[in-house]
MARDREN-87497 format. One record per atom (N, C-alpha, C): x, y, z. Coordinates in steps of 0.05 Angstrom, whole numbers, padded with zeros to 5 digits, always signed. Each point is the difference from the previous one (the first is absolute). Layout:
BEGIN
XYZ
...
***
This chain:
BEGIN
+00019-00028-00005
-00017+00034+00008
+00016+00022-00008
+00024-00013-00004
+00017+00045+00011
+00008+00008-00032
-00024+00014+00001
+00000-00001-00031
-00020+00033+00001
-00006+00031-00018
+00002+00004-00004
-00034+00017+00018
-00011-00026+00006
-00019+00001+00021
+00001-00001+00033
+00021-00013-00002
+00018+00005+00034
+00009+00017-00002
+00011+00003-00015
+00021+00037+00003
-00029+00029+00000
-00016-00015-00012
-00030+00026-00001
-00007-00008+00028
-00005-00016+00010
-00009-00006+00025
+00004+00009+00025
+00039-00005+00003
+00015+00003+00004
+00005+00024+00006
-00003+00028-00030
-00004+00021-00001
-00020+00018+00015
-00023-00022-00001
-00023+00020+00014
-00011-00011+00025
+00022-00016+00012
-00003+00004+00029
+00022+00021+00020
+00018+00001-00010
+00031+00014+00003
-00025+00033+00001
-00010+00008-00018
-00013+00017-00006
-00024+00008+00023
-00011-00020-00007
-00013+00011+00036
-00001-00012+00028
+00030-00005+00000
+00013-00012+00017
+00011+00036+00018
+00016+00010-00026
+00001+00021+00013
-00007+00029-00008
-00025-00006-00014
-00020+00028-00010
+00006+00017-00012
+00019-00016-00025
+00008+00013-00020
-00010-00012-00031
+00003+00011-00022
-00002-00011-00033
+00014-00016-00004
-00001-00020-00018
+00007-00031-00004
+00033+00006-00020
+00002+00033+00000
+00017-00001-00030
+00032+00011+00023
-00005-00002+00021
+00025+00009+00027
+00021-00021+00002
-00016-00031-00023
+00021-00021+00012
+00012+00000-00034
+00021+00001+00008
+00016-00016-00026
+00024-00011+00015
+00021-00015-00023
+00016-00006+00021
+00028-00005+00018
-00003+00027+00000
+00020+00019+00024
-00013+00013+00023
-00036-00002+00003
-00012+00012+00014
+00016-00016+00033
+00007+00019+00009
+00007-00011+00037
-00026+00009+00022
-00003-00027+00010
-00030+00006+00014
+00013+00022+00017
+00030-00008+00018
+00007+00021+00026
+00002+00028-00004
+00021+00005-00024
+00001+00016-00011
-00023+00012-00014
-00016-00002-00016
-00023+00008-00009
-00020+00005+00010
-00015-00012+00026
-00012-00002+00010
-00008+00001+00029
+00034+00006-00003
+00009+00003+00043
-00009-00028+00013
-00006-00021-00008
-00012-00030+00015
+00030-00002+00011
-00023-00005+00029
+00029-00023+00020
-00002-00021+00012
+00006-00020+00014
+00008-00026+00002
-00038-00016-00007
+00001+00016+00017
-00026-00011+00012
-00013-00004-00026
-00012+00032-00014
-00022+00002-00011
+00012-00018-00029
+00034-00015-00008
+00016-00008-00019
-00020-00025+00006
+00002-00017+00020
-00018-00020+00010
-00022+00003+00001
-00013+00015+00000
-00029+00001+00002
-00011-00002-00031
+00009-00003-00016
+00009+00019-00035
-00003-00032-00010
+00030-00013+00011
+00003-00032-00010
-00024-00018+00010
-00010+00007+00037
-00027-00019-00001
-00015-00004-00026
-00012+00029-00008
-00021+00003-00011
-00006-00008-00022
+00037+00004-00014
-00004-00008-00032
-00008-00032-00011
+00020-00021+00031
-00008-00021+00007
-00025+00000+00001
-00011+00018+00016
-00039-00019+00006
-00004-00005-00024
+00003+00029-00011
-00011+00007-00038
-00006-00021-00006
+00030-00009-00002
+00007-00019-00034
-00005-00030+00012
-00010+00000+00028
+00006-00036+00018
+00025-00002-00009
+00022+00004+00016
+00022-00009+00000
-00009-00012+00047
+00013-00027-00002
+00002-00009+00021
+00029-00010+00003
-00001+00009+00023
+00038-00001+00015
+00023+00016-00027
+00008+00015-00006
+00006+00013-00016
+00036+00008+00017
+00012-00005-00013
+00027+00000+00007
+00015+00034+00018
-00008-00011+00026
-00001+00030+00027
+00042+00005-00008
+00011-00005-00004
+00018+00000+00001
+00010+00025-00023
-00012+00007-00014
+00017+00027-00011
-00030+00005+00000
-00009+00010+00015
-00029+00024-00006
+00019+00027+00008
+00012+00000+00031
+00006+00035-00014
+00025+00005-00023
+00009-00016-00018
+00015+00002-00023
-00024+00007-00023
-00024+00011+00007
-00025+00001-00022
+00001+00024+00004
+00015+00013-00010
+00002+00047-00003
-00020+00014-00013
+00009-00019-00030
+00000+00006-00028
-00028-00016-00014
-00013+00025-00028
-00020-00021+00000
+00006-00021-00020
+00037-00009-00010
+00011-00014-00016
-00010-00029+00013
+00024+00010+00031
-00001-00024+00011
-00019-00010+00014
-00025+00021+00014
-00020-00018-00005
-00024-00023-00011
+00009+00020-00032
-00022-00019-00015
+00021-00018-00009
+00017-00010+00004
+00022-00022-00005
-00004-00011+00024
-00006+00002+00012
-00018-00009+00036
-00012-00016-00008
-00027+00004-00003
-00025-00003-00011
-00003-00021-00025
+00020+00008-00014
+00001-00022-00024
+00019-00018+00007
+00013-00009+00020
+00017-00023+00015
-00015-00013+00006
-00020+00010+00026
-00019-00021+00015
-00030+00001-00013
+00002+00014-00011
-00025-00021-00035
+00006-00014-00013
+00021-00001-00005
+00015-00034-00022
+00003-00005+00030
+00012+00001+00017
+00002-00029+00013
-00020-00012+00013
-00029+00016+00009
-00023-00017+00014
-00020+00002-00026
+00017+00006-00031
-00021-00005-00017
-00023+00007-00003
-00002+00030+00009
-00028+00012+00001
-00009+00015-00031
***
């Protein structure tokens, strides 16, 4: 499921979470620098993404490295393919 449909849903989820337009997100978007999110906010975002995409038991070892749109999308795609979502 990791294609344009996933990316579209991911952008919509981010836009809702950050209360902004979907076009604010690109590969270089940094959640900390661009939106001022802290570690708790990042954890909340990751949990929201996992819940929204039905990811169970995601790889928690790198949660706090997922500070950019590109890294978070890559994580999402990897988890979706591992869990065959």
